[in-house]
C-alpha positions, 0 to 999 in steps of 0.5 A, a space after each residue: 068465799 063465793 058460790 054459785 047454786 043453779 036452779 036445775 029448772 022447770 020441772 022440780 026442785 034440784 039445785 047445783 052448787 058450784 063452790 069457788 075452789 071448783 067443786 059441784 054438788 046437788 041439792 034437791 027438795 024433798 018429793 012431797 015439795 016438788 023435790 025429785 030426791 036427787 040429792 041431799 037438802 039444803 040444811 042437811 048440807 049446813 048440818 054436815 058442812 058444820 060436821 065436816 069443819 068441826 071434825 077438821 080442826 079436832 084431826 088438826 089440833 091432835 096432829 099439831 099435839 103430836 097425837 097419832 090420830 088415825 080416824 075422826 068421825 062425829 055423828 050429828 043429830 039435830 033438831 029445828 024451830 016448829 015454824 019458819 025461819 026453821 033453824 037449828 035450835 040444838 044440835 048434838 055432837 058425838 065424836 068417835 076419835 080414832 088413834 094410838 095412845 090418846 089421852 082424852 084430855 086432848 081430845 077434850 081440848 081440841 073439841 072445845 078449841 073446835 067448838 070455842 074459837 075455831 070452827 065457823 060454822 057451829 060457832 054461828 049455828 050456836 047463835 040460834 041452837 044450843 050445841 052439845 058434844 060428846 066423844 068416845 075413843 076407839 084405840 088402834 
């Protein structure tokens, strides 16, 4: 997997990331750090990417398990170290899974499989952060 990140330059701290799959997005710093708040902070994109990675897994596992899933939302909250490098130290993921006749045991299993086997991002972040999760099921 390849990605190019380019500084938009000279009057700010905006960067454009171009991914191997042909997509682009802007990241920026906070105004107090020289940014103009034109996009998410780089570490916010790491957290969001982790949420996307695990949500992808959970939906795929539920579908393959024959569950009638219609929605999956992951609300992530995190804490970071106070000193550099300010790595993530705690991440909590709250899953809201929607569907018809969803089995709680299957939802729980899908989340655990993602965290323990499939989600590269959360497994990687688990090297510095304590990762916890819970979930709720909303019936359609």
